[in-house]
C-alpha positions as CSV (number, residue, x, y, z in Angstrom):
1,M,13.9,-47.3,-57.3
2,L,11.7,-44.2,-55.7
3,K,12.4,-43.6,-52.7
4,L,9.8,-41.3,-51.3
5,D,11.2,-41.9,-47.3
6,T,14.9,-39.6,-48.5
7,P,15.1,-36.6,-46.8
8,I,15.7,-33.1,-48.8
9,N,18.5,-31.5,-47.7
10,L,18.1,-28.0,-48.6
11,D,21.1,-26.0,-48.6
12,A,20.0,-22.4,-49.1
13,A,22.8,-20.2,-49.6
14,R,24.1,-22.7,-52.1
15,F,21.4,-22.1,-54.6
16,F,21.3,-18.6,-54.3
17,R,25.0,-18.7,-55.2
18,W,23.7,-20.9,-57.8
19,W,20.9,-18.9,-59.3
20,S,22.6,-15.6,-59.0
21,G,25.7,-17.1,-60.8
22,E,23.4,-17.6,-63.6
23,L,21.6,-14.8,-63.6
24,S,25.0,-12.7,-63.7
25,F,25.3,-12.2,-67.3
26,L,22.4,-10.6,-67.7
27,V,23.9,-7.8,-65.7
28,P,26.6,-5.5,-67.8
29,A,30.4,-6.0,-67.0
30,K,30.7,-3.2,-65.6
31,L,27.7,-2.7,-63.2
32,R,29.0,-6.2,-61.9
33,K,32.3,-4.3,-61.3
34,L,31.1,-1.8,-59.4
35,L,29.0,-4.3,-57.2
36,G,32.3,-6.2,-56.8
37,A,30.8,-9.6,-58.3
38,S,33.6,-9.4,-61.4
39,S,34.2,-12.7,-62.7
40,E,38.0,-11.8,-64.3
41,Y,40.7,-13.1,-62.4
42,L,44.2,-12.7,-62.1
43,I,45.3,-16.0,-61.2
44,L,49.3,-16.5,-59.4
45,T,51.1,-19.7,-58.6
46,K,54.7,-18.6,-57.2
47,D,57.9,-21.4,-57.2
48,D,61.0,-19.8,-55.4
49,D,62.6,-17.5,-58.0
50,G,59.5,-15.6,-59.2
51,V,55.1,-15.8,-60.5
52,N,53.8,-16.8,-62.9
53,A,50.5,-15.7,-63.3
54,V,47.3,-16.1,-65.3
55,Y,44.5,-14.1,-66.6
56,H,41.0,-15.8,-66.4
57,N,37.6,-14.7,-67.0
58,D,33.7,-16.3,-68.4
59,E,35.4,-16.6,-71.8
60,E,39.1,-17.6,-72.0
61,N,42.5,-19.0,-69.7
62,R,45.5,-16.3,-70.7
63,P,48.5,-17.2,-69.9
64,L,50.0,-13.9,-69.1
65,G,54.2,-15.2,-68.2
66,Y,56.5,-15.7,-65.9
67,F,57.5,-12.6,-63.3
68,S,60.6,-13.1,-61.9
69,M,61.3,-11.7,-58.1
70,D,63.3,-9.2,-58.8
71,E,63.3,-5.0,-60.5
72,S,63.4,-6.4,-64.1
73,G,59.9,-8.9,-63.1
74,S,58.3,-5.5,-61.7
75,Q,58.9,-3.5,-64.2
76,K,57.4,-6.3,-66.3
77,R,54.6,-6.6,-64.5
78,E,54.2,-2.8,-64.8
79,R,54.1,-2.9,-68.3
80,L,51.8,-5.4,-68.5
81,I,49.0,-3.7,-66.1
82,E,49.7,-0.9,-68.8
83,S,48.9,-2.9,-72.1
84,M,45.6,-4.8,-69.9
85,P,44.0,-2.0,-67.7
86,T,40.8,-4.7,-67.3
87,L,43.7,-6.3,-65.1
88,A,43.6,-3.2,-62.6
89,E,39.8,-4.5,-61.9
90,A,40.4,-7.9,-61.7
91,K,40.5,-10.1,-58.5
92,T,43.9,-11.2,-57.9
93,I,44.4,-15.0,-56.4
94,L,47.4,-16.2,-55.2
95,R,46.7,-20.6,-55.6
96,L,49.2,-22.7,-53.4
97,T,50.7,-25.3,-55.2
98,P,50.7,-28.2,-53.0
99,G,54.2,-27.7,-51.5
100,Q,52.7,-24.8,-50.1
101,C,50.1,-26.1,-48.8
102,L,48.4,-29.6,-47.3
103,R,45.0,-30.7,-48.4
104,K,42.9,-33.6,-46.1
105,T,39.7,-34.7,-46.8
106,L,38.0,-35.8,-43.4
107,K,34.7,-37.0,-42.2
108,L,33.1,-36.1,-39.9
109,P,29.5,-36.2,-39.1
110,L,26.7,-35.0,-40.0
111,A,26.2,-31.9,-37.4
112,A,29.7,-30.4,-37.9
113,E,28.5,-29.3,-41.3
114,E,26.4,-25.9,-39.8
115,N,30.2,-25.0,-37.7
116,L,33.0,-26.5,-39.8
117,N,35.3,-24.2,-39.7
118,Q,35.0,-24.4,-35.9
119,V,35.2,-28.1,-36.1
120,A,38.2,-28.0,-38.2
121,A,39.6,-25.9,-35.5
122,F,38.7,-28.0,-32.7
123,E,40.5,-31.2,-34.4
124,M,43.8,-29.8,-36.0
125,D,45.9,-30.8,-33.5
126,R,44.3,-34.6,-34.0
127,L,44.0,-34.1,-37.9
128,T,47.1,-32.6,-38.8
129,P,50.9,-32.2,-37.3
130,F,49.6,-28.5,-36.7
131,K,47.7,-26.8,-34.2
132,S,44.9,-24.4,-34.9
133,D,47.1,-20.5,-34.1
134,Q,50.0,-22.3,-36.4
135,V,48.0,-22.6,-39.5
136,Y,45.4,-20.7,-41.7
137,Y,43.0,-23.0,-43.2
138,S,39.8,-23.2,-44.4
139,A,37.4,-26.2,-45.1
140,R,34.5,-26.6,-47.3
141,M,32.1,-30.2,-47.3
142,L,32.2,-32.0,-50.5
143,E,29.4,-34.8,-49.8
144,R,26.8,-35.4,-47.7
145,S,25.1,-39.1,-46.5
146,P,22.2,-39.1,-44.3
147,T,21.8,-42.9,-44.3
148,N,25.3,-42.7,-42.3
149,R,24.2,-39.6,-41.2
150,Q,28.2,-38.0,-42.4
151,I,29.9,-35.7,-44.3
152,K,32.9,-35.9,-46.7
153,A,35.0,-32.4,-46.2
154,E,38.0,-31.1,-47.5
155,L,40.3,-29.0,-45.5
156,V,43.3,-26.6,-46.9
157,L,46.0,-25.4,-44.5
158,A,48.7,-23.5,-45.0
159,P,51.5,-22.8,-42.0
160,R,51.4,-19.0,-40.2
161,N,54.8,-18.0,-40.9
162,K,55.6,-20.0,-44.6
163,L,52.3,-18.1,-45.7
164,D,53.1,-14.3,-43.9
165,A,57.2,-14.8,-45.3
166,L,55.3,-15.6,-48.9
167,L,52.7,-12.4,-49.2
168,E,55.5,-10.2,-47.6
169,E,57.7,-11.0,-50.0
170,L,55.1,-10.6,-53.2
171,A,53.6,-7.6,-51.9
172,V,57.5,-6.0,-51.8
173,W,56.9,-6.6,-55.8
174,G,53.8,-5.0,-55.7
175,W,52.0,-8.6,-56.1
176,R,49.1,-8.0,-53.4
177,P,45.9,-10.9,-53.6
178,D,42.6,-10.5,-52.6
179,V,42.6,-14.1,-52.1
180,V,44.7,-16.6,-51.0
181,D,43.5,-20.1,-52.8
182,A,44.2,-24.1,-53.0
183,A,45.3,-25.1,-56.2
184,G,43.6,-29.1,-57.6
185,D,40.1,-29.1,-58.9
186,S,38.3,-27.4,-56.3
187,P,36.7,-23.9,-58.0
188,I,37.8,-21.0,-58.4
189,G,38.1,-18.9,-54.7
190,A,36.3,-21.6,-52.9
191,Y,39.2,-21.2,-50.3
192,D,40.3,-18.7,-49.1
193,L,43.3,-17.8,-46.9
194,L,44.3,-14.5,-46.8
195,P,44.9,-13.2,-43.2
196,E,43.2,-10.6,-42.2
197,Q,46.5,-7.9,-42.4
198,Y,46.5,-8.7,-45.6
199,R,43.2,-8.3,-47.4
200,P,42.8,-5.5,-49.4
201,P,39.9,-2.6,-48.2
202,R,37.1,-3.4,-49.9
203,N,34.6,-2.2,-51.7
204,P,32.2,0.5,-50.9
205,W,30.1,1.0,-53.3
206,P,28.2,-2.7,-53.0
207,Y,27.6,-1.8,-49.0
208,R,26.6,1.4,-49.7
209,I,23.9,0.5,-52.7
210,N,22.7,-3.0,-50.3
211,L,22.3,0.3,-47.4
212,A,20.3,2.1,-50.2
213,L,18.2,-0.6,-51.4
214,A,17.5,-1.7,-47.3
215,A,16.5,2.3,-46.7
216,L,14.0,2.0,-49.8
217,I,12.2,-1.4,-48.9
218,A,11.7,0.2,-45.2
219,S,10.1,3.0,-46.4
220,L,8.0,1.0,-48.6
221,L,7.2,-1.1,-45.8
222,I,6.0,1.5,-43.6
223,A,4.2,3.4,-46.2
224,L,2.6,0.1,-46.2
225,G,2.0,0.0,-42.6
226,V,1.1,3.6,-42.0
227,L,-0.8,4.5,-45.3
228,P,-3.8,1.9,-44.7
229,I,-4.2,3.5,-40.6
230,W,-3.9,7.0,-41.8
231,T,-6.6,6.5,-44.8
232,N,-8.9,5.0,-42.0
233,R,-8.0,7.2,-39.3
234,S,-11.6,8.8,-39.3
235,I,-13.6,5.0,-39.0
236,A,-11.8,4.7,-36.7
237,L,-12.9,7.9,-34.8
238,D,-16.6,6.9,-35.2
239,L,-16.1,3.4,-34.3
240,E,-14.4,4.6,-31.2
241,Q,-16.9,7.2,-29.9
242,E,-20.2,4.0,-30.3
243,V,-17.9,1.8,-28.6
244,K,-18.2,4.2,-25.7
245,K,-21.4,4.7,-25.9
246,A,-22.1,1.0,-26.0
247,S,-19.8,0.4,-23.3
248,K,-22.1,1.4,-20.7
249,T,-24.2,-0.9,-21.6
250,A,-22.2,-3.4,-21.6
251,K,-20.7,-3.4,-18.6
252,E,-23.9,-3.5,-17.4
253,V,-25.7,-6.9,-19.4
254,E,-22.0,-8.1,-18.2
255,S,-22.8,-7.7,-14.2
256,L,-26.4,-8.8,-15.1
257,R,-24.3,-11.7,-16.6
258,Q,-22.6,-12.5,-13.8
259,Q,-25.4,-12.7,-11.3
260,V,-27.1,-15.3,-13.2
261,E,-24.5,-17.1,-13.5
262,D,-23.4,-16.9,-10.0
263,L,-26.8,-17.9,-9.1
264,V,-26.7,-21.1,-11.6
265,H,-23.9,-22.1,-9.9
266,Q,-25.0,-22.1,-6.3
267,T,-28.2,-24.0,-7.1
268,R,-25.8,-26.3,-9.4
269,F,-23.7,-26.3,-6.2
270,L,-26.2,-27.4,-4.0
271,Q,-28.1,-30.5,-5.9
272,Q,-24.8,-31.7,-6.5
273,K,-23.9,-31.9,-3.1
274,K,-27.4,-33.2,-2.7
275,R,-26.6,-36.5,-5.4
276,T,-22.8,-36.6,-3.8
277,E,-23.1,-36.6,-0.4
278,P,-24.6,-40.1,1.9
279,A,-26.8,-38.7,4.3
280,M,-25.0,-40.8,7.6
281,V,-28.9,-41.5,8.8
282,D,-29.3,-43.8,5.6
283,M,-26.1,-45.1,5.7
284,L,-26.6,-46.5,9.0
285,K,-30.3,-47.2,8.4
286,E,-28.8,-49.5,5.4
287,L,-25.9,-51.0,6.0
288,T,-28.6,-51.8,9.6
289,D,-30.5,-53.2,6.6
290,V,-28.3,-55.5,4.9
291,M,-26.1,-57.2,8.1
292,P,-27.7,-60.7,9.1
293,D,-29.0,-62.4,11.7
294,Q,-26.1,-63.2,14.1
295,T,-23.2,-60.8,12.6
296,W,-21.8,-58.8,15.1
297,L,-20.2,-55.3,14.2
298,N,-17.6,-53.5,16.8
299,G,-16.5,-50.6,14.6
300,L,-17.2,-48.7,12.1
301,Q,-15.0,-45.7,10.9
302,Y,-16.2,-43.3,8.0
303,R,-14.5,-40.5,6.4
304,D,-14.0,-39.3,2.8
305,H,-17.0,-42.0,1.2
306,R,-14.7,-44.7,2.8
307,L,-16.6,-47.1,5.5
308,V,-14.4,-49.5,7.1
309,V,-16.6,-51.8,9.5
310,Q,-15.2,-54.7,11.6
311,G,-16.9,-57.2,13.4
312,Q,-17.8,-61.0,13.2
313,S,-20.2,-63.0,11.3
314,P,-20.5,-66.8,10.5
315,S,-19.9,-66.1,7.2
316,A,-17.6,-63.5,6.8
317,S,-17.2,-63.8,2.8
318,A,-21.3,-63.7,2.6
319,L,-21.4,-60.2,3.6
320,I,-19.2,-59.0,0.8
321,G,-22.1,-59.5,-1.6
322,L,-24.9,-58.4,0.9
323,I,-22.9,-55.1,0.9
324,E,-22.3,-55.1,-2.8
325,A,-26.4,-55.3,-3.4
326,S,-26.9,-52.7,-1.7
327,P,-27.1,-49.2,-3.8
328,F,-25.4,-47.3,-0.8
329,F,-22.8,-49.4,-1.0
330,Q,-19.6,-50.6,-4.0
331,N,-16.1,-51.6,-4.6
332,T,-16.5,-53.4,-1.0
333,S,-13.9,-55.9,0.0
334,F,-11.7,-57.0,2.8
335,V,-9.6,-55.0,4.3
336,S,-7.7,-57.8,6.0
337,P,-7.7,-61.4,6.1
338,V,-10.8,-63.9,7.9
339,T,-9.9,-64.8,11.0
340,K,-11.8,-67.1,13.6
341,D,-12.6,-66.2,17.8
342,M,-12.2,-69.5,19.3
343,A,-14.4,-68.0,22.3
344,S,-17.2,-67.6,20.0
345,G,-16.9,-69.3,17.1
346,L,-17.2,-66.6,14.6
347,E,-15.6,-65.1,12.1
348,R,-13.9,-61.7,13.0
349,F,-13.5,-59.6,9.7
350,Q,-12.8,-55.9,8.1
351,I,-14.3,-54.7,5.3
352,A,-14.2,-51.2,3.5
353,S,-16.5,-50.3,1.1
354,E,-17.1,-46.8,-0.9
355,V,-20.1,-45.1,0.0
356,V,-22.3,-43.2,-2.7
357,N,-26.0,-41.5,-2.3
358,G,-28.1,-44.9,-2.3
359,R,-31.2,-42.2,-2.6
360,F,-30.0,-41.2,-6.9
361,S,-27.7,-43.9,-7.4
362,E,-28.5,-45.7,-11.0
363,K,-28.1,-49.2,-9.1
364,P,-31.3,-50.6,-8.8
365,A,-31.4,-51.6,-5.3
366,A,-32.2,-55.5,-3.9
367,T,-35.9,-56.5,-3.9
368,E,-36.9,-59.2,-1.6
């Protein structure tokens, strides 16, 4: 069943590696070597007594023999290089046997994919018997599981003291690997445990070619940016003169427009003030009109459109409806509970209401 809600994880770096690999056969072999993209490998495996060498390229996987770690093995190596000049350009890879390195499969959170080697170094003492400063290590992702938000990765490591001793022994007899990998079903060069001090000098040609291409691209970008500006320079100068001529008129128009806006704002402010601010005389007159007979006011407070009245009435509950029916008042309610005055027999009340401008209220006035 097709799941359209499944997230798509695009590894751009892996895609371009695959893409360049598929197109590499179109590039001549000499040019591939010049660019440092040779597909010829001299694969070495080391045991206690010597080195087993295999030549590998896109077409064949040819065993070259066994070379002992002594003078005879060194002479045999020199004769091999003389008979196969292509080995001088091939990348030498030392593949560590299971007894020389440790491979471990890890399950890590999905977020660890971005910094896989850093996470492996941080968790090294928990995942292996070693600390990160005791080993050379490399990790690569094998599988991604977005549903479980986990990744499956493989960690390859070798103790520093053993690998350093192994590389020094190889160097004595002329073997200097470009990459230290791990034997197994992983692709050639998937891991690189080679310490920095043993790395051969890099081929300067890829850097020079990339630098030349970068300079060419920068020149083209500069030309694309400068040429239209230079071509239209005369037009820009003419337009600048026209803008200067029109700037004075534009300033005068802007000044007049600002004056008009100020006048309109002042007029609207007065109109709005008149519509929103209730007149105290109107409010007091309306309050007097809506209060029934036998109702007495002992106190009145007005602030920020809010009116609070205190008094006594034969029926305080009826006052809410009378006040609310007026176009001058809205949102009328008791502020405190109604109590009864034992001396007068009237109900004491405290009522609050929001005062509006009754002259402009859309609320219809109560009819008698």
